[in-house]
GUFI-344823 format. One record per residue (C-alpha): residue in one letter; x, y, z. Coordinates in steps of 0.5 Angstrom, whole numbers, plus 500, padded with zeros to 3 digits. Layout:
REM GUFI-344823
A,X,Y,Z
...
//
This chain:
REM GUFI-344823
M,568,391,576
I,563,396,579
E,563,399,572
M,562,392,568
I,556,390,573
K,552,397,572
K,553,396,565
A,550,389,565
L,545,391,570
H,543,397,565
K,543,393,559
I,538,388,563
L,534,393,566
I,534,399,562
E,536,399,554
D,532,392,553
Q,526,395,556
D,526,402,554
F,523,405,560
L,527,411,562
L,525,415,556
N,524,422,558
N,527,425,565
E,522,430,565
D,516,426,565
L,514,422,572
K,514,415,569
Y,521,416,569
W,522,417,575
K,517,411,578
N,522,407,572
K,528,410,576
I,526,408,583
F,524,401,580
Y,531,401,577
I,534,403,584
T,530,398,588
A,531,392,582
V,539,393,583
A,538,393,591
M,534,387,590
L,539,384,586
I,546,386,589
L,543,387,597
G,538,381,597
A,543,376,596
P,548,377,602
L,541,379,606
M,537,373,604
F,542,368,605
Y,544,370,612
G,537,370,613
A,537,363,611
Y,543,361,614
L,539,363,621
F,533,360,620
Y,537,353,618
R,541,354,625
E,535,355,628
G,532,349,625
D,527,352,621
I,529,349,614
T,523,351,611
F,524,358,612
A,531,357,610
I,529,354,604
G,523,359,603
E,528,365,603
V,533,362,598
L,527,361,593
I,524,367,594
Y,531,370,592
I,532,366,586
I,525,367,583
S,526,375,584
V,532,374,580
I,529,371,574
I,523,375,574
I,527,381,575
T,532,380,570
Q,527,376,565
K,525,380,559
S,519,377,557
F,516,380,564
S,513,387,563
I,515,393,568
G,508,394,571
F,509,386,572
K,515,387,576
K,514,393,580
Y,508,389,583
Y,512,383,584
I,517,387,588
I,512,391,592
Y,509,384,594
V,515,380,595
L,517,386,600
Y,511,386,603
I,511,378,604
I,518,379,606
S,516,384,612
I,510,380,614
L,515,374,615
L,519,378,619
L,514,380,624
I,511,373,624
T,518,369,625
T,523,373,628
G,519,377,633
L,521,384,632
M,514,388,631
G,517,395,630
A,522,393,625
G,516,388,621
M,511,394,622
V,516,399,619
C,518,394,613
V,510,394,612
V,510,402,612
C,516,402,607
S,513,397,602
L,507,401,602
I,511,407,601
L,515,404,595
A,508,402,592
G,506,409,592
C,512,411,589
L,512,406,583
L,505,405,582
E,499,409,579
K,493,411,583
K,488,406,580
Q,494,400,582
I,495,403,589
F,488,402,591
K,489,394,590
V,495,394,594
V,491,398,600
I,486,393,600
V,491,387,600
N,494,390,605
I,488,392,610
T,486,385,608
T,492,382,611
F,492,386,617
V,485,384,618
I,486,377,617
L,493,377,622
T,489,380,627
A,483,375,627
L,489,369,627
I,492,372,633
F,486,374,637
N,483,367,636
G,489,364,639
Y,492,361,632
F,499,364,634
D,499,362,641
G,506,359,642
T,509,363,638
V,513,370,638
M,507,373,635
E,503,371,642
T,507,377,645
Y,504,382,640
K,497,381,642
K,497,387,647
V,499,392,643
W,498,389,636
L,492,393,635
I,495,400,637
N,501,398,633
G,498,395,627
I,493,401,626
T,498,406,627
A,503,403,622
Q,497,401,617
T,495,409,618
C,502,411,617
G,503,407,611
I,497,408,607
I,497,416,609
L,505,416,607
L,503,412,601
F,497,416,598
L,502,422,600
M,507,420,596
N,503,419,590
T,499,425,591
I,506,429,591
Y,508,425,584
N,502,427,582
G,502,434,583
L,509,434,580
D,507,431,574
N,501,436,573
Q,506,441,575
N,511,438,569
Q,505,438,565
Q,503,445,566
I,510,447,565
K,511,443,559
K,505,446,556
S,507,453,558
E,514,452,554
E,510,449,548
S,506,455,548
L,512,459,549
A,515,456,543
A,509,457,539
S,508,464,541
G,515,465,539
I,515,462,532
K,508,466,531
H,512,473,533
K,518,471,529
G,513,470,523
M,509,476,525
I,515,480,526
A,518,477,519
N,512,479,515
I,510,486,518
S,512,492,514
D,515,495,519
A,522,493,523
I,524,494,530
V,530,495,533
I,533,496,541
V,538,501,542
D,542,503,549
I,542,509,552
N,548,511,547
G,544,510,541
V,548,503,539
V,543,498,537
T,543,491,541
Y,538,488,538
N,534,488,531
S,528,484,528
P,530,479,523
N,526,482,517
L,530,488,517
M,534,487,511
Q,527,484,507
R,524,491,509
F,529,496,508
T,535,493,503
W,539,499,504
M,541,496,511
S,545,490,513
E,541,484,516
D,545,485,523
I,546,492,525
T,547,491,532
S,553,494,536
R,552,500,531
H,550,506,532
F,542,507,529
S,544,514,526
E,549,510,521
E,543,508,518
I,540,515,517
H,541,520,512
P,547,524,514
D,544,531,514
D,538,528,519
R,543,524,524
D,544,529,529
Y,536,530,529
I,535,523,530
T,541,523,536
G,538,529,539
V,531,525,539
L,534,519,542
Q,537,523,548
S,531,527,549
L,527,521,550
L,532,519,556
E,529,525,560
K,523,520,562
N,522,513,562
G,516,511,558
L,516,518,553
K,515,516,546
K,516,520,540
T,514,520,532
V,519,523,528
E,520,523,520
A,527,522,517
R,530,521,511
Y,535,515,508
L,540,514,502
D,539,508,498
K,544,503,495
D,543,507,489
G,544,514,492
G,537,515,492
V,533,519,498
G,528,515,501
Y,523,517,508
I,522,513,514
E,517,514,520
L,520,512,527
T,516,511,533
A,521,511,539
V,519,509,546
N,524,510,553
L,524,502,555
T,530,503,559
K,526,500,566
D,523,495,563
L,527,489,564
N,526,485,557
I,528,491,554
K,533,495,557
G,534,501,552
I,529,505,547
L,525,500,542
I,524,504,536
N,519,501,531
F,520,504,524
S,517,503,517
N,518,506,510
I,514,512,508
T,517,514,502
E,512,512,497
R,507,515,502
K,511,521,502
M,511,521,494
R,504,521,494
E,504,527,500
E,509,531,495
E,504,529,489
I,498,532,493
L,502,538,495
Y,504,539,488
L,497,538,485
S,494,543,490
Y,499,549,489
H,500,548,481
D,496,549,475
S,496,541,472
L,497,544,465
T,503,549,465
G,506,546,471
L,506,554,474
Y,503,556,481
N,496,556,481
R,491,561,484
T,491,559,491
F,498,559,492
F,499,565,488
E,494,568,494
I,498,565,500
E,504,568,497
K,501,575,495
K,500,575,503
R,507,573,505
L,510,577,500
D,507,584,502
T,512,586,507
E,516,592,507
S,522,588,506
Q,520,586,500
L,519,592,497
P,520,595,492
L,514,590,490
S,512,589,483
V,507,585,479
I,505,583,472
I,499,581,469
G,498,578,463
D,492,576,458
I,493,571,452
N,491,574,446
G,486,569,441
L,485,564,446
K,478,563,445
I,479,563,437
I,484,558,437
N,480,554,442
D,473,555,438
S,477,554,431
L,482,549,433
G,479,545,439
H,481,545,446
A,487,541,445
E,491,546,441
G,488,552,446
D,492,547,451
K,498,547,447
L,498,555,447
L,497,555,454
F,503,550,456
T,508,554,451
I,506,561,454
G,507,558,461
R,514,556,459
I,516,563,455
L,514,566,462
A,518,561,467
C,524,562,463
N,524,569,462
C,523,570,470
R,528,569,475
K,527,564,480
E,525,568,486
D,519,570,482
I,512,568,483
I,509,565,477
A,502,563,477
R,496,562,472
Q,490,565,475
G,485,562,470
G,483,562,463
D,487,566,460
E,490,570,465
F,497,570,468
N,500,573,475
I,507,574,477
L,510,577,483
L,516,580,483
P,520,582,490
R,524,587,491
T,523,589,483
S,524,595,480
N,518,598,475
D,525,598,470
I,526,591,471
A,519,589,471
Y,518,592,464
Q,525,589,462
I,522,582,464
I,516,584,459
D,520,586,453
A,523,579,454
I,517,575,454
N,514,579,448
S,521,578,445
A,521,571,446
C,514,570,443
E,516,573,437
D,522,569,437
Y,517,562,438
N,513,565,432
K,518,565,427
K,521,558,429
V,514,555,428
S,512,560,422
S,508,553,419
E,504,553,425
L,496,555,425
F,497,561,429
H,502,565,433
I,502,566,441
S,502,573,444
I,500,576,450
S,498,582,453
L,502,585,459
G,502,590,464
A,506,592,470
A,506,596,476
T,510,596,482
K,509,598,490
T,514,602,493
S,512,604,500
T,508,600,505
G,502,606,505
L,500,603,499
S,495,597,497
L,497,591,494
D,490,590,490
S,491,597,488
I,498,595,484
F,494,590,481
K,489,594,478
I,494,599,476
A,497,593,472
E,491,591,470
D,489,597,467
F,496,598,463
M,494,591,460
Y,487,592,457
N,491,598,455
R,496,594,451
K,490,589,449
L,486,594,446
L,492,596,442
E,495,589,440
G,488,586,440
R,486,588,432
S,492,587,429
F,493,580,432
H,486,577,430
S,487,579,423
S,494,575,424
I,490,569,426
I,485,570,421
S,490,571,415
S,494,564,419
M,487,560,418
K,486,562,411
M,492,560,409
A,491,554,413
L,485,552,410
F,488,553,403
E,494,548,405
K,489,542,408
S,483,542,404
H,482,543,396
E,479,550,397
T,485,555,393
E,485,562,393
E,483,562,386
H,476,559,388
A,476,564,393
Q,477,570,388
R,472,567,383
L,467,566,389
V,468,573,390
N,467,576,383
L,461,571,382
T,457,573,388
R,459,581,387
A,456,579,380
V,450,577,383
G,450,582,389
H,449,588,383
A,443,584,380
V,440,584,386
G,441,591,389
L,445,589,395
T,448,595,399
N,455,597,400
Q,455,594,407
Q,453,588,404
F,458,588,398
D,463,588,404
E,460,583,408
L,459,579,402
E,466,579,400
L,469,577,406
F,463,571,407
S,466,569,399
T,473,568,402
L,472,565,409
H,466,561,408
D,469,554,409
I,474,557,414
G,471,552,419
K,474,546,416
I,481,547,419
G,478,544,425
I,476,537,421
D,481,532,420
D,485,532,413
H,483,525,412
I,476,527,411
L,477,533,407
N,482,530,402
K,478,523,402
P,477,521,395
A,472,516,396
K,465,517,399
L,465,519,406
T,462,514,411
D,456,516,415
E,461,518,421
E,466,522,417
W,460,526,414
V,457,527,421
N,464,530,422
M,464,534,416
K,458,537,417
K,461,541,423
H,465,545,420
A,459,550,419
E,459,551,426
I,466,551,427
G,467,556,422
Y,461,561,426
R,465,560,433
I,471,562,429
A,467,568,426
M,464,570,433
A,471,570,437
S,474,576,432
P,471,582,432
E,473,583,424
L,468,577,423
M,463,577,427
S,458,580,422
I,459,575,418
A,458,569,423
Y,451,567,422
F,452,567,414
I,458,562,415
L,454,558,420
T,448,558,415
H,451,557,408
H,449,550,407
E,442,551,408
R,437,548,403
W,431,552,400
D,427,546,402
G,429,546,409
K,433,539,408
G,440,543,409
Y,444,544,416
P,445,545,422
R,439,548,423
G,434,546,417
L,432,553,415
I,426,554,410
G,426,559,404
E,427,566,406
N,429,565,413
I,436,563,410
P,440,569,410
L,440,573,403
L,448,572,402
S,448,565,404
R,442,563,399
I,447,567,394
L,453,563,396
S,450,557,396
V,448,558,388
V,455,560,386
D,459,556,390
A,456,550,388
Y,457,552,381
D,464,553,381
A,465,547,385
M,461,543,379
T,465,546,374
H,472,545,376
D,476,539,378
R,477,536,385
P,481,530,387
Y,476,525,386
R,473,528,380
K,473,531,373
G,470,538,373
M,463,539,369
L,462,543,362
K,459,549,363
Q,452,547,360
E,451,541,365
A,453,545,370
I,447,550,369
T,443,544,368
E,444,541,375
L,442,549,378
I,436,549,374
N,434,541,376
N,435,543,384
A,432,550,383
G,427,550,389
T,429,544,393
Q,437,546,394
F,437,553,391
D,433,559,392
P,429,559,385
D,430,566,383
I,438,567,385
T,438,561,381
K,435,564,375
T,439,571,376
F,445,567,376
I,444,563,370
K,442,569,366
L,449,573,369
I,454,566,367
S,449,566,360
//
């Protein structure tokens, strides 16, 4: 029965009115008090009001009896009527209780009880109303008190129970009013204070929630991950971005020992680091460790761990770690480049000097050194270009690496020089290694006989057998031996290079050995006619054979192009004279004809190349070859044309004498061939 009544009241006063929304809001509690007061008026008001009406009726005060009954009935209608707002109902309850309190004073003579009821109605106003509304109630209350006071002291209540209040009215009334008003504002202040506090709490909670979302978002998007481990190294917390940043890890590694996520070889080290942090609260360390990814590859992480076991929020060791694999790879690459030669992959001079100091100890004796110098690198660079020279350097570097031991230090010192440190190696073993290197070079040359050049390196060795010897002096001895070998091997090697280049020239261009031999015979005949010396005859023969040696540095498609060369192609073709000059200057055997090679395309009128020399400023041998080479070229077939008849070629020579050709040499040559 009681439950049914409660539900009915709840439906009438709460659900339909929808005023109990949020129990964390001050409005909720004010509405809650209204609900309790309204229920009390509905349930307890009936017996009290009807009993009061009965008492009035028995005393003959029918008006008051009817008034009490009407007040209750009207109150029930207003409180339960849905059309009235909660604010209106609150005002109504407060003023009804206030009026009943005043009537209690006037009709019963119970001044104390009446004043208490007035105070209670004021306190209720403080509980139910907002501050602006309370002022209205206070004004009504004070106005009512002033009117009652005026009426009492002007005799309007003489002959009633109110007459007995005249002597104590002011003191009791003022006391009750003061207490009531103070309590009213006190209750309202308390409520407002609680409301402000509640609002601050809500703001703090919202701020905290927003901060939590923000920090979660930050943690989820930073490149680092965070874990907390207890004093035993067991993970008690890991950030939600763990698997996202470190794919080899699980999304949740709590309850597992942190070292399980580390490379097996580094686990003891990391465990030791974590244990060492426990020595002092706040102690912090940054270390690096390896890990194994899902594919078995090795990566690197950097960990910064701090002891926060005394922190109530952490209660453990806070570890912040990031993946530094790319950084380590870059560092290793930089370190590699700083200690290695970029072309050969061998160590460089910087690393060699460091190792030289490190190995110069008694424990490494006997300490042997090998010094090597590539033969013919300059002539290869000058004739074939630096790309071919680099290829030679790389090939020599591979041969050295393949024929030395793992503990040996092989370094390119710069240019064409290589040094090798051989710790705990006798002089005999050092020369065995030299023999192995020379054999490897010979084997390579046999396998690549079609190459434009053969590889060769002059090597010398020496050995430090006691601490009394200076390692620099050992290097000097090895260097002397190397230069002795270079003198012995150099001439034959240069000859082999020239021979290889000559064969390569015949293979890649329309030049032939027959053409070269014809030039030798014809230029020799001219030489006899103009009275050359024996030395000039030797130079002329060599020059006639190798005058176009620079063409091995020109692209094949230009050399053998059947159509007319473009301007750009012609510029490249004309470079062969300079290339030939550099080749000749790099070889002692050819140095004497280098200038002739450079100038063999100069013209008598100064319109030739590359220097634009005029007349007799062009060397005699170059002038002779210019005429003979032009005649032989005109009278023999080429890929792009048929050869001329002899008389046609002679006519061309006559027409160009004095412009392209030396007129005297031309006349002499024509006389010889006629």
